[in-house]
C-alpha positions, 0 to 999 in steps of 0.5 A: 710468645715466639717459639724462639724463646723455647730454644733456651727455655727447654734445656732449662726445663729439662734441668729443673725437672731432672734436678728436682725429681731425679731420685724418683725418676727411672733412668729411662725417663730421666734420659728422655727428659734430658735428651728431648729439650736439646733435640727440640731446640735443635729443630727450632734452631734449624727452622730459624736458620732456614727462614732467616731473612738476613736481618738481625732480630732483637728479642727483649725479655725485660728491662734489667739494669737501669742506673741513671742514663745507663740502661742494659735490657735482658735481650737476645740477638739472632743473626748469622753468627748466633744462628750457626752457634745455635746449630752447633750447640744443640746439634752436637749437644743432642748427640752427646746426650744420646751417647750419655744414655748408654755411657752413664747407664750404670751410674747412680747419679744418672738423672743428676748428670743429665740435669747438669748437661741441660744446664750447661746447654742452657747457659751456652745458649744464653751466651751466644744469644745475648744481644750485649756483653752483659747477657753474654757474661751471664752465660759465660759465668754459667758455663764456668759453673757447669764445668765445675759441676760436671768435671767434679761429678764423680766427687768420690775422688779428691783429685776430681774435686781438685780438677773441678776447682782448678778449672773454676778458679783459673777461669775466674782469673780470665773472667776478671779481665773480661769484666774489666773490659765490660766496665771500660765499654760502659765507661766509653759508650754507656752501654754494652749493646753490640749494635750500639757500640759497633755503630758508635765506632763506625761513626767515628767514636773510637775511644783512646783506650780501645786497645786496652778494651780489646786486651781485657776482652782477650784475657777472658778468652784466654781463660775460657778457651785455654790459651797460655798461660791459662790453659792448664785447667783443660787437660785436668778437666778429663776427670769428668765423665767422657761425655763432659769432655766431649761437650766442653771441648767440642760444642760449648765452653772452649768455643766461647772465647773464639765466639766472643772475639769474632763477635767483637771483631770491630773492636779488635780490628781497631787494635792491630797490636792486640791482634798480633798478640792474639796470633802469637799466643795462639801459635805458642799454645798450638805448639805447646799443646801439640808437643805435650800430646806427643808422649801422653799415654792417657787417651783422653789426655792426648785429645785434651792437649789436641784441643788446646793445640787446635784452639791455638790455631783458631786464635792464630786465624783471629790474629790474622783477621781470618774470622771466617776461617777460625769459625769454620775450624770451630765448626769442623773441630766440633764434629771431629773432636766430639767424635774422637772423645766419644770414640775414646769413651767407647774404648774406655767403656769396653776396657773397663775404665782403662785409659792407658793406650799402652794397655790397649791394642788389637781392638779393631776386630772387637769394636769395628764401628768405634774403630772406623769412626775413630779412624775417620776422626783421626784423618779429619783432625790430621788435615788429610783431604778431603776431610773436614779438618783439611779445609778448615785448618788449611784455610787458616794456614793459607791466611797465615802464609800471607799474613806472617810467613814465620808464623805460618812455618811454625804452624806447619810444624804444629800441624805435623805434630798433630798428625803424628800423635793422633795416628800414634793413639789410633795405631796403639789403640786398635792395632797390634796385640792386646796388651791388657789383662785377661779380665779386660780381654774378656770384657771387650765388646762394641758399645750399644747403639745409643753410643755408636749412633752418635759416633756414626753421625759425627763421623759423617759430619767429619767427612763432609763438614768441609762442604760448609765452606768449600773454597772456589779452587775445590769447586765450592762457593764458600757458603760460610764466608758469604753467610758471615759477611754482614758481621765480619770485616771485608779484609783477610780473605785468602787467595786462590792456591794450587796444590803444587804450590808451597802454600798448599804442598807444605800442609799436605806433607805435614799431614801425610808424612808424620802419619806414615811415620807413626804407622811405620813406628807403631804399626809395622815395628809395633813399638810400645811407649816405655813405662813411666819409670824408664822415660828420661831426658827431653821426653821426660820433660815433655811427658811431664808437660814441661813441668808447667803445673809445678812451675805455677805451683812454685811461683803462685800457689806456694807463695799464696799459701805462705801468705795465707798462712801468715795472715791466718796465724799472725794477722788473724790471731795476733792482730784481729783476734786481739783487737776483737777480744780486747774490745770484748774484754773491755765491754765485759769489764765495764758492764761488770763494774757498772752493774754494781750501781744497780743496788735496788735501794730507793734512797740510794737512787734518790741520792744519786738523782740529787747529786746528778741534778746538782752537777747539771745545774752547776755546769749550766750556771757556769756556762751562763756566767761565762 
């Protein structure tokens, strides 16, 4: 058996061992069993990457679905795109596992937590390795299951269970659209295999409903990658332990929708209207997420809405056919967003589980490693050169500049908001006077090496990650663009730009000016966000997330609840129960009356027999005469 099969198998074995034996294993053993599989999987993925010859390889495990002429094998595909995803998932995933050994050290469900993390990695690997949309869908549903298990991991609080169910149900809405798209592919191509479908399209076999197929696939991506209107589950996912937030937001679940659209780029390129829709949905999501992030005071919620916003930028790039730029941002975002979430977890760990930035401050001296690494992540996500976020996000903006100027202008606004709210969080957390309690001040300390080491690695990647696709004008060779060229369309490449041009100057101003304003407002003037009770006006509307959850509750949840109660109290009791119970009463009455025939008297039975024979003969004679 090829060592390749160990890449998805090892995390599954880690899940099985910890899942079955975690009550009997020590935390040290459970942590090692949970961390070694993704680490070895990363080493094997790196070996595959370094030895890849440029030709896609298919690994068939078994014949799976076979109905008539339809045959869908369970098979994996290793190519340029899946190899990069393997490195991201296993690499960042391993660092999150290492971090979790310190962060969850005192948790009673330590082994179970690592089992769920391993299962998450396993399903994400199935998703990106699938050679057809059906195998991809298995991984797609698997990460949805794992998100439910991990978001609601601390199920002692009902609110955490509510957040887990919300994520699960909202993703099922998007998954229904994705499933319809897969059925349409089967109807038109009699297969879900990537290579067969794309070859059929290349040969001119383009179905008339290709736009509908692309739209249905994108509905799935909207749910999994948290785009309007299916985005509200992602901020609520902060109920889970912080390593879960880092895993979902950086390396696994939310990148699945981006990956799927890039994988299906041949289909989307035939649907310019759908691509236009993808771009504008991404823009609306980016602006909404950034706006809400402006006034959030929960450190994890700020980062959550930041993820929603950054995903919007990736979809904007996809809408402009800038697939390489979008995937580049997937990679760099994995580095600095995992860093920021784990950095936030380090702060929360030191603050005795406090997450309100209004109660922090002055942590710079107490947590020097967390402070420096969080600063590097903040600079990266703000798009300040020469950090990774500058090259990836500004490459998307460069494509938008030539694709749709209005969209580019609005995207610049979103970039400026990102810089402001991220430096706001950074200054309020690490500078000024400490605003917490004496007990919290006494507990302040730097996190252990198991937590700070992943921070340092991710900080380094956040600084140098831009080298992966460094553009020609900066002295690079655009490695990523060349690497992905065999599976992406040749259109949509950005042109060379000058730092003095509007195309480059505006993003730079959007990165620097809001950062300076946030530093002045919260660092120099030492402003502190107001208490929840004193917030009013438009700030209150934004702070309450534009009341979108309340709107969904009013127009969807409450009507469904009313309908459900009606069906339960009226249809169930007055219709279904009456029919079922009525049939039961009739059967009971009939059996009671027919029971009286059984008297036990032999003479009576003979009499009935004779009468019955006479009736049968009479009926038979009448039938014969007629």
